[in-house]
C-alpha positions as CSV (number, residue, x, y, z in Angstrom):
1,X,163.1,111.5,-82.2
2,X,161.5,114.9,-83.1
3,X,163.8,118.1,-82.4
4,X,163.3,121.8,-82.0
5,X,165.9,124.1,-83.2
6,X,167.7,127.1,-81.4
7,X,166.8,130.5,-82.6
8,X,168.5,131.6,-85.7
9,X,170.0,135.2,-85.8
10,X,166.7,136.8,-87.1
11,X,164.0,135.4,-84.7
12,X,166.6,135.7,-81.6
13,X,166.0,139.3,-82.1
14,X,162.6,138.7,-80.6
15,X,164.3,138.7,-77.1
16,X,164.4,142.7,-77.6
17,X,160.7,143.1,-78.4
18,X,159.0,144.9,-75.5
19,X,155.5,143.1,-75.9
20,X,157.1,139.6,-76.1
21,X,159.2,140.0,-72.6
22,X,156.3,138.4,-70.8
23,X,157.0,135.3,-72.6
24,X,160.8,135.3,-72.3
25,X,161.4,136.1,-68.9
26,X,164.4,133.7,-68.4
27,X,163.2,131.7,-71.2
28,X,164.4,131.5,-75.0
29,X,163.2,131.4,-78.7
30,X,163.2,128.1,-80.4
31,X,161.8,127.0,-83.8
32,X,160.4,123.6,-84.9
33,X,160.8,122.8,-88.6
34,X,160.0,120.3,-91.3
35,X,161.6,119.7,-94.8
36,X,161.0,122.5,-97.2
37,X,158.6,122.2,-100.1
38,X,157.7,118.6,-99.1
39,X,155.7,119.7,-96.1
40,X,154.2,122.8,-97.9
41,X,151.1,121.4,-100.0
42,X,150.0,124.9,-101.0
43,X,153.2,126.6,-101.8
44,X,153.4,128.1,-105.4
45,X,155.6,131.1,-105.9
46,X,158.1,130.1,-103.5
47,X,158.2,126.3,-104.0
48,X,161.6,125.0,-103.8
49,X,162.9,121.5,-102.6
50,X,166.3,119.9,-101.5
51,X,166.5,116.8,-103.8
52,X,168.9,113.8,-103.2
53,X,170.5,112.1,-106.2
54,X,171.6,108.3,-106.3
55,X,175.0,109.2,-104.9
56,X,173.5,111.0,-101.9
57,X,174.1,114.4,-103.0
58,X,171.7,117.2,-102.6
59,X,170.7,119.9,-105.0
60,X,167.8,122.6,-105.3
61,X,164.7,122.1,-107.6
62,X,162.4,125.1,-108.0
63,X,158.8,124.5,-108.7
64,X,157.2,125.5,-112.1
65,X,156.0,128.7,-110.8
66,X,158.6,129.8,-108.7
67,X,159.4,133.4,-108.6
68,X,161.4,133.7,-105.3
69,X,163.2,130.5,-104.1
70,X,162.6,129.5,-100.6
71,X,165.5,130.2,-98.3
72,X,165.1,127.3,-96.1
73,X,165.2,124.8,-99.0
74,X,168.8,126.3,-99.9
75,X,169.8,125.7,-96.3
76,X,168.8,122.1,-96.6
77,X,171.0,121.9,-99.9
78,X,173.9,123.2,-97.9
79,X,173.9,121.7,-94.5
80,X,173.4,118.1,-94.2
81,X,172.7,118.3,-90.4
82,X,169.8,120.9,-91.0
83,X,168.5,118.6,-93.8
84,X,168.5,115.5,-91.7
85,X,166.9,117.2,-88.8
86,X,163.9,118.7,-90.8
87,X,163.5,115.4,-92.8
88,X,163.5,113.4,-89.7
89,X,160.7,115.6,-88.0
90,X,158.5,115.5,-91.4
91,X,158.9,111.8,-91.7
92,X,158.1,111.1,-88.2
93,X,155.1,113.2,-87.9
94,X,153.5,112.5,-91.2
95,X,153.1,108.8,-90.0
96,X,151.2,109.8,-86.8
97,X,147.6,110.6,-86.1
98,X,146.7,114.0,-84.2
99,X,146.9,112.5,-80.7
100,X,150.4,110.9,-81.4
101,X,151.6,114.0,-82.9
102,X,150.6,116.1,-79.8
103,X,152.4,113.5,-77.5
104,X,155.4,113.3,-79.6
105,X,155.9,117.2,-79.9
106,X,155.2,117.8,-76.1
107,X,157.6,115.1,-75.4
108,X,160.5,117.0,-76.5
109,X,159.5,120.6,-76.0
110,X,162.4,122.6,-74.5
111,X,161.6,123.4,-70.9
112,X,163.1,127.0,-71.3
113,X,160.9,128.0,-74.4
114,X,159.1,131.1,-74.2
115,X,158.5,131.9,-77.9
116,X,158.2,129.2,-80.7
117,X,158.2,130.0,-84.4
118,X,156.3,126.9,-86.0
119,X,158.3,126.4,-89.1
120,X,161.3,128.5,-90.1
121,X,161.1,125.7,-92.7
122,X,158.1,123.8,-93.7
123,X,154.3,124.5,-93.3
124,X,151.3,122.7,-91.8
125,X,151.2,119.7,-94.1
126,X,147.6,118.5,-93.3
127,X,144.7,119.3,-91.1
128,X,145.5,117.0,-88.1
129,X,149.0,118.6,-88.0
130,X,147.5,121.9,-87.8
131,X,145.0,120.9,-85.2
132,X,147.9,119.4,-83.0
133,X,149.6,122.7,-82.7
134,X,146.4,124.4,-81.6
135,X,145.9,121.9,-78.9
136,X,149.6,122.4,-77.9
137,X,149.1,126.0,-77.8
138,X,146.0,125.6,-75.6
139,X,148.0,123.5,-73.2
140,X,150.8,126.0,-72.8
141,X,149.3,129.4,-72.6
142,X,152.8,130.8,-71.1
143,X,154.4,130.1,-74.4
144,X,153.8,132.2,-77.7
145,X,153.6,130.2,-80.8
146,X,153.7,131.9,-84.1
147,X,153.7,130.9,-87.9
148,X,153.6,131.9,-91.3
149,X,151.5,129.7,-93.5
150,X,149.9,129.1,-96.9
151,X,147.9,126.2,-95.7
152,X,144.9,128.7,-95.5
153,X,142.1,126.3,-95.4
154,X,143.2,124.6,-92.4
155,X,143.3,127.8,-90.5
156,X,139.8,129.0,-92.1
157,X,138.5,125.4,-90.9
158,X,139.5,126.0,-87.4
159,X,138.9,129.8,-87.1
160,X,136.9,129.5,-83.9
161,X,139.6,127.9,-82.1
162,X,142.3,130.0,-83.4
163,X,140.5,133.2,-82.6
164,X,140.2,131.9,-78.8
165,X,144.1,131.2,-78.6
166,X,145.7,134.5,-77.7
167,X,149.3,132.9,-77.7
168,X,148.8,131.3,-81.2
169,X,149.6,134.2,-84.1
170,X,149.3,133.2,-87.6
171,X,150.1,135.2,-90.7
172,X,148.8,134.2,-94.1
173,X,151.8,134.3,-96.7
174,X,150.8,135.3,-100.2
175,X,152.5,133.3,-103.0
176,X,150.5,130.2,-102.5
177,X,147.9,128.4,-104.5
178,X,144.9,129.6,-102.5
179,X,146.0,133.3,-102.1
180,X,142.0,134.3,-102.8
181,X,141.2,133.0,-99.4
182,X,143.3,135.8,-97.8
183,X,141.2,138.8,-98.9
184,X,137.9,136.5,-98.8
185,X,138.3,135.5,-95.1
186,X,140.2,138.7,-94.1
187,X,143.2,136.8,-92.9
188,X,146.3,139.0,-91.6
189,X,149.0,138.7,-94.3
190,X,152.6,139.3,-95.5
191,X,153.7,140.0,-98.9
192,X,157.5,139.3,-100.3
193,X,158.6,142.2,-101.8
194,X,161.8,143.0,-104.0
195,X,162.4,146.5,-102.7
196,X,161.4,148.9,-99.8
197,X,159.8,151.0,-102.6
198,X,157.5,148.3,-103.4
199,X,156.6,148.1,-99.9
200,X,156.0,151.6,-99.7
201,X,153.5,151.6,-102.5
202,X,151.7,148.7,-101.0
203,X,151.4,150.7,-97.8
204,X,153.2,147.9,-95.9
205,X,155.9,148.2,-93.1
206,X,158.6,145.7,-93.5
207,X,159.3,143.1,-90.8
208,X,163.0,142.8,-90.4
209,X,163.1,140.8,-87.4
210,X,159.9,138.7,-87.1
211,X,158.7,141.1,-84.6
212,X,155.4,142.0,-86.5
213,X,154.7,138.3,-87.1
214,X,155.1,137.1,-83.5
215,X,153.4,140.2,-81.7
216,X,149.8,139.4,-80.6
217,X,149.1,143.1,-80.6
218,X,149.6,143.1,-84.4
219,X,147.3,140.2,-85.3
220,X,145.4,142.4,-87.5
221,X,148.1,144.2,-89.4
222,X,149.5,143.2,-92.6
223,X,153.2,143.8,-93.3
224,X,155.9,142.8,-96.0
225,X,159.2,140.8,-96.2
226,X,162.2,141.9,-98.1
227,X,163.4,139.0,-100.4
228,X,166.4,137.3,-99.1
229,X,168.2,133.9,-99.1
230,X,170.0,132.5,-102.4
231,X,167.8,133.3,-105.7
232,X,168.0,131.7,-109.2
233,X,170.5,133.5,-111.5
234,X,169.3,135.8,-114.1
235,X,165.9,136.0,-112.6
236,X,164.1,139.1,-111.2
237,X,164.4,137.9,-107.6
238,X,168.2,137.7,-108.1
239,X,168.7,141.0,-109.7
240,X,166.3,142.5,-106.8
241,X,168.6,140.9,-104.2
242,X,171.7,142.2,-105.9
243,X,170.5,145.8,-106.0
244,X,169.5,145.3,-102.1
245,X,172.8,144.1,-101.3
246,X,174.4,146.8,-103.3
247,X,172.3,149.7,-101.5
248,X,172.9,148.1,-98.0
249,X,176.7,148.5,-98.8
250,X,176.2,152.1,-99.9
251,X,174.3,152.9,-96.9
252,X,176.9,151.7,-94.5
253,X,179.7,153.6,-96.2
254,X,177.5,156.7,-96.3
255,X,177.4,156.6,-92.4
256,X,181.1,156.0,-92.0
């Protein structure tokens, strides 16, 4: 059986976003997740997977061009229940056609869901699956659905449908194999940055709590995400993360 996940600490903060309150009156934030990497056909600079050896033990495997490790893949190595849930969702859905996907997802959708992040982990693994979520959003106008994606060709192929869904908010995520499509089709995008200074130089505000990603009023505004999660040792990403944490500690001490 498919399963939605309760909001993590980051997306739970959406409860406090003023523009989302109409969706969240008496309702909650959830996510629907798939197995990281395996369900991400266009991932490149963030490609990471949880692999399982013959003894059933999991370890992280980064892709050949990984510049920053996928935080959700690290979660799947660390937490067995998280790995099992996402693996089951992915294994179940990839065997179904669009109609069956819609039916199965609707059957387990929480009754009190007001906002859904499609994929804290994973991505739209084929066009049928992408289309299924558009239909689900169309059938549930009282729920806000939002997603980051590198599966840009599916978005572009269904642009007319997407544009007529005010409750279906997409963000193109740089670092994929088809980044050229972002500028070519003027898609709202996000860029992972290694420092606040880098975001400033790019002219981008940083989304710390998914409020940029989820807010329909910001559908046309690009933004940045700070590097996070566990990064490979002795890499630029690891050094950047170390510096961010150091500066955060300094900042907290300066306020006391």
